[in-house]
C-alpha angles and dihedrals in degrees: 000000000000125000094256091058094049090064093057129082121205116195145150114261120227126200090259094049092046093064090053099042104044123063103183115084093215091057092046090053092051092047094048092047090053093047092047089054094051094263126139132239125197129183135194114212135186106205101312098334120096112233097184140336136207125213117196115189120203109241127194112229116222 
């Protein structure tokens, strides 16, 4: 693993963590909607700053 990757943390985001991590209300709404519908949210952080986040919605296949 290179030095740049050692500085980053990749983790699953819970409802409780989401309210602390995300500042923008629109993002919090999307994250909470996904988590309430059995989706998953992951975030990559560098120290306390969010580098990127992934929101996976649960979709019903027809």
